C-alpha positions as CSV (number, residue, x, y, z in Angstrom):
1,X,90.4,111.6,102.6
2,X,91.4,113.9,99.5
3,X,94.6,114.2,100.8
4,X,95.1,110.3,101.3
5,X,93.5,110.6,97.6
6,X,96.5,113.2,96.1
7,X,99.1,111.0,98.0
8,X,98.0,107.6,95.3
9,X,97.5,109.7,93.0
10,X,101.8,111.6,93.1
11,X,103.2,107.7,94.4
12,X,101.5,106.5,91.3
13,X,101.8,109.1,88.6
14,X,105.5,107.7,86.7
15,X,103.2,104.3,86.3
16,X,100.8,107.6,84.1
17,X,103.0,109.0,83.2
18,X,104.4,106.2,81.5
19,X,101.8,104.7,80.1
20,X,100.6,107.7,78.4
21,X,103.6,107.9,76.6
22,X,103.9,104.1,75.4
23,X,100.2,105.7,74.2
24,X,100.7,108.6,72.5
25,X,103.8,106.6,71.1
26,X,101.1,104.2,69.7
27,X,99.6,107.1,68.3
28,X,102.2,108.6,66.3
29,X,102.4,105.4,64.7
30,X,99.4,104.5,64.1
31,X,99.4,107.9,62.2
32,X,102.2,107.0,60.2
33,X,100.6,103.7,59.2
34,X,97.0,105.7,58.1
35,X,98.7,107.9,56.8
36,X,101.0,105.3,54.3
37,X,98.2,103.0,53.3
38,X,95.4,105.9,52.0
39,X,92.3,105.1,51.4
40,X,93.0,101.5,51.8
41,X,92.7,102.8,55.7
42,X,90.1,103.0,58.4
43,X,87.1,105.5,57.6
44,X,88.4,109.2,59.1
45,X,85.8,108.3,61.8
46,X,87.1,105.1,62.4
47,X,90.8,106.3,62.6
48,X,90.3,109.2,64.8
49,X,88.4,106.4,67.5
50,X,91.4,104.4,66.9
51,X,93.6,106.8,68.1
52,X,91.4,108.2,70.7
53,X,91.1,105.1,71.8
54,X,95.0,104.2,73.1
55,X,94.9,107.2,74.9
56,X,92.0,106.8,77.1
57,X,92.9,102.4,77.5
58,X,96.2,104.2,79.0
59,X,94.6,105.5,82.4
60,X,92.5,102.4,82.9
61,X,94.9,99.7,82.6
62,X,97.8,101.8,85.1
63,X,94.4,101.2,87.2
64,X,94.3,97.2,86.2
65,X,97.6,97.7,87.4
66,X,97.1,99.6,90.7
67,X,94.8,97.3,92.4
68,X,97.5,94.2,92.1
69,X,100.3,97.0,93.6
70,X,97.6,97.7,96.4
71,X,97.8,94.2,97.9
72,X,100.9,93.1,96.5
73,X,102.6,96.2,98.7
74,X,100.1,96.7,101.8
75,X,99.3,99.8,100.9
76,X,95.9,99.3,102.5
77,X,97.8,98.9,106.2
78,X,100.1,101.7,105.3
79,X,97.5,103.8,104.8
80,X,95.0,102.7,107.8
81,X,98.0,104.1,110.0
82,X,97.4,107.4,109.5
83,X,93.6,108.9,110.1
84,X,91.4,107.5,107.3
85,X,88.7,105.0,108.2
86,X,87.7,101.7,106.4
87,X,84.5,103.8,104.8
88,X,86.8,106.6,103.6
89,X,89.6,103.8,102.9
90,X,86.9,103.1,100.1
91,X,86.6,105.8,98.9
92,X,90.2,106.3,97.6
93,X,89.8,102.9,96.2
94,X,86.6,103.5,94.2
95,X,87.4,107.3,93.1
96,X,91.2,106.8,91.9
97,X,90.2,104.7,88.5
98,X,87.0,107.3,88.6
99,X,90.6,110.6,88.1
100,X,92.2,107.8,86.2
101,X,89.3,107.9,83.6
102,X,88.8,111.4,83.6
103,X,93.2,111.5,82.7
104,X,91.7,109.4,80.1
105,X,89.2,111.2,78.5
106,X,90.5,114.8,78.7
107,X,93.3,113.2,77.0
108,X,91.1,110.9,74.0
109,X,88.8,114.0,73.6
110,X,92.5,116.1,72.3
111,X,94.1,114.3,70.3
112,X,90.0,113.7,68.3
113,X,89.7,117.5,68.4
114,X,93.4,117.7,66.8
115,X,92.0,114.8,64.3
116,X,88.7,117.9,63.3
117,X,90.4,120.9,63.0
118,X,93.0,118.5,60.5
119,X,90.8,117.2,58.7
120,X,88.0,119.5,59.0
121,X,85.3,116.9,60.3
122,X,84.1,115.7,63.8
123,X,82.2,112.6,63.2
124,X,79.7,111.0,66.7
125,X,80.9,107.9,65.6
126,X,84.8,108.9,66.9
127,X,83.2,110.0,70.4
128,X,80.6,106.6,71.0
129,X,84.4,104.3,69.4
130,X,85.9,105.9,72.4
131,X,83.5,106.0,74.8
132,X,82.5,102.6,74.4
133,X,85.6,101.5,75.2
134,X,87.2,103.6,78.0
135,X,83.4,103.0,79.6
136,X,84.6,99.2,79.0
137,X,87.8,99.7,81.0
138,X,85.9,101.9,83.3
139,X,83.7,100.1,84.7
140,X,86.3,96.4,84.4
141,X,87.9,98.3,87.0
142,X,85.2,98.7,89.2
143,X,83.8,95.3,88.6
144,X,88.1,93.8,89.7
145,X,87.5,95.7,92.6
146,X,83.7,94.1,93.8
147,X,85.8,91.0,92.7
148,X,88.5,91.3,95.0
149,X,86.2,92.7,97.6
150,X,83.9,89.1,97.0
151,X,87.2,87.3,97.7
152,X,88.0,88.8,100.8
153,X,84.6,89.1,102.1
154,X,85.1,84.9,101.5
155,X,88.4,84.8,103.3
156,X,87.2,86.7,106.4
157,X,84.5,83.5,106.2
158,X,81.7,86.7,106.0
159,X,79.7,84.8,104.1
160,X,76.5,86.5,103.4
161,X,79.1,89.3,102.3
162,X,80.9,86.9,99.7
163,X,77.4,86.4,98.5
164,X,76.2,89.3,97.8
165,X,79.3,90.5,96.0
166,X,79.3,87.0,93.7
167,X,75.4,87.9,93.8
168,X,76.2,91.2,92.1
169,X,79.3,90.7,90.1
170,X,76.5,87.8,88.0
171,X,73.6,90.2,88.1
172,X,76.0,93.6,86.2
173,X,77.4,90.4,84.2
174,X,73.2,89.3,82.8
175,X,72.5,93.1,82.8
176,X,75.2,93.7,81.0
177,X,75.1,89.9,78.6
178,X,70.9,90.8,77.6
179,X,71.6,95.2,76.9
180,X,74.7,93.5,74.5
181,X,72.8,91.8,72.5
182,X,69.2,94.2,72.7
183,X,71.1,97.0,70.8
184,X,72.7,94.2,68.5
185,X,69.4,92.5,67.8
186,X,67.8,96.2,68.5
187,X,70.1,98.3,65.9
188,X,68.4,102.1,66.3
189,X,69.3,105.5,66.7
190,X,70.1,104.8,70.7
191,X,72.0,101.5,70.8
192,X,75.0,103.5,71.8
193,X,73.7,105.7,74.1
194,X,72.6,102.2,75.3
195,X,75.5,99.9,75.7
196,X,76.9,103.7,77.4
197,X,74.8,104.1,80.3
198,X,74.7,100.3,80.5
199,X,78.7,100.7,81.5
200,X,77.4,103.9,83.9
201,X,75.2,102.5,85.8
202,X,77.1,98.8,86.7
203,X,80.1,100.9,87.6
204,X,78.3,103.2,89.9
205,X,76.3,100.8,91.0
206,X,79.4,97.8,91.7
207,X,81.3,101.6,93.1
208,X,78.4,101.4,95.3
209,X,78.9,97.9,96.2
210,X,82.4,97.8,97.0
211,X,82.7,100.7,100.0
212,X,79.4,98.9,101.3
213,X,81.4,95.8,101.3
214,X,84.8,97.6,102.3
215,X,83.6,99.0,105.2
216,X,82.6,94.9,107.2
217,X,86.5,94.2,105.5
218,X,88.1,92.5,109.2
219,X,91.3,92.1,107.4
220,X,93.1,94.9,105.6
221,X,96.6,92.7,105.7
222,X,95.3,91.6,101.4
């Protein structure tokens, strides 16, 4: 499984390098604009958070692209031609976004650290901005995989699995909506941590559900 995961990372490396390069270019442009507008621009913590936000967004957007390419290029059938089992392939499918998320976190951390060295300030709000945006995209990537499997289950007449998949999707959305509403109306010191934890819970739950549904597939052509 780990060899397949490395192979997938190598295959999609040009997309990742291109995405990170574009994000870095945007960060440079944004930094120049912030410097030009001076005090009329966003506060220091927001400016640092915005810079880091672009770098954590880039690999997660690549994750969405990978989901599309995996279906169009029939990569599943290619990988299954080797010694992989469907469960191992499902593991590759859900671990790849985890690695992309980790790359984004590292890149954003480097940018925020550089900003802190220049300004002499490291605001917790900057980390919250980056963490929330990255967490939302990471969760969205995992939900995208769940939706793909629920759709595949319906197409393959595995109606119970399809119902379970769509029910999991609805529960996840309701949970996030309720948590977001609670945070908005009940402002407090735990607001940001609650949102981060909510994104993480949904992402992990959908990972487990996706692996369980994928192992029950009867057709790997799409």
